[in-house]
N, C-alpha and C positions, 0 to 999 in steps of 0.2 A: 369082206376086199371095202375096199372105199368105193363106194357108186362113183364115181366121178361125171359129171354133167360138164362135155365138151366145146365151149364155143372159140369162136376169134379170140383172143384178146393181146394186145401190145402190150408185153414187159414192161418196158421202160414208164408208162403207164399207169397201168398198176401198182409201179414203184412209187410213184411220186405222189400218186391219192392218197397209198399206207402211208405215207412219211410224213403227209399232215396230219392225219390221225394221229400221231406218235405228237403234234409239238406240246399237250400239255405234261407232255414228260418227258421232253425235249431238254422244251424251260425247265423245266423245275432241278431236270437234271446240269442243267445249262450247259449240254451241247449240242452240238451241228450235226444236221444232218448234210452227206456232199451226194448228189447222185452223178454218175459220169454213165452218159453214153451215146450210141451214134448218132449221127443226124436221124439216118433215117428211119422207120420203123420200124419197129421186132416184134411182127405179129408171127405166135404162133399159134395152136390149136388146145387149149388145156381149161380144166377148171376156175373159174376167178374166184371161184368163193376158196377153193381148196388153200389158190396160188394166194391169195390173199394171209389164211390163214400162219405158211409157213416165212409170208415175210412178217407179218405184226409181230408172230413168235421171233426172228431172228432180229429182227431189229428189238421190241425189247430185251434180249437177251443184250446183248449191242450197250444198248444205252444203259440198261443197268450194269451194267460192269464197266460202262468208261468212268475215267475220273470227270470234274468241274473241268470248263473250257478245251472241251476234243473234240476231234469229229470221227465219226461214226459213216466210213465211206461204205460206198457201193458205189458199184460198179455192173454194167450190163454189158453182152459184148454179143457179136450172134456166131453159133460155133458148131460146124455137122451139123448139119437140119435143127440147129434150134438156137436157142438163147445160153448162156451162161452168166451166171448172177452171185456176185458174191458181197460181202457184207464182215466189211471189218473193223474194228473196233482196239483201241488203245489202251487198254487198259489193263490188266495185270497179268494177261494169259491164264491156258489153262496147261499149269502140269502135267505135264508129260507121260508122267504115267497112267492120267486119266484119259488120257485123248481116247483110249482102245473102246473105252467103254463108253463114250461121251452120249450117242444114240442109243442106249439100252434104256428100254422103258423103265423108273425110278432109281437111276440111279443122280449121284446125287454126288461134284465135285467136293463141293465143300458143307456141311450139315450148317455152318452158322449165315447162310444162307437158305434157308429155308425158311423164315420170317419171308424176303419178300421173293422167294419166289415163285410157282404154280399150285406148289399142295402137295403133284404127285411127281417131279418131276418130268412129268409125262411130254414137255413140249417141243424139245428134240427126239423121241419116240415120233410123237406124231409124225412130226416135221417131215422124216427121214420116210413113213409107213407115205403121207402123203406120195414124195417124190420120184418113188421107187416102184409107185401104183402108176405114175403119169409115165415109167417107163425111161428115169432122170433117174441122178444119183448128189450124194450129198458128201463132201468132206470136208473136216475141219482140218487148219494147221494150226499150230503157234509157237512161235516167239518172243522170246523178250519180248512183256510189254503188248502183247499181242497175239488177238485172236481172228484167226482168219477162218470162216464157212461162208465156202462156195458148194453151188447146185448149177446141176446141166437138166435142162429139161429136153426132151425132144419133140418137135413137131409133131403131133399127132398125127398128121392129114399125110404127112408125107411115108 
């Protein structure tokens, strides 16, 4: 099980910080990151390092699969005593047959992506494990030219 270091964190703030760290990658790929969040604070109790890992993973995936000069959308909103965050890109999308397995350890949608990947295909498995350790969930949808990941984190205090 994952040891969580639970603290108060503002998810929108954390998302913006992680987007900053992605700048070198986004400028190489000519991809914009656009964050949409409500004006009020969205503070929940969660592990900032672990949630950073989740965000880095989802952002890196989205950027990697985005066409040049496109935008990756990150949307954050309150939901059921917690927050919901989605990351969507306008890349080629994920073939439907792969969707049920996308969070499995070592599963690869496309072996030819091997070289650009994280080596073992663990990214999304770890992402899901972190979200579930927080009592949340993560889902993926894909349609023509778009992959859409959405995760929900309950406030650990409530």
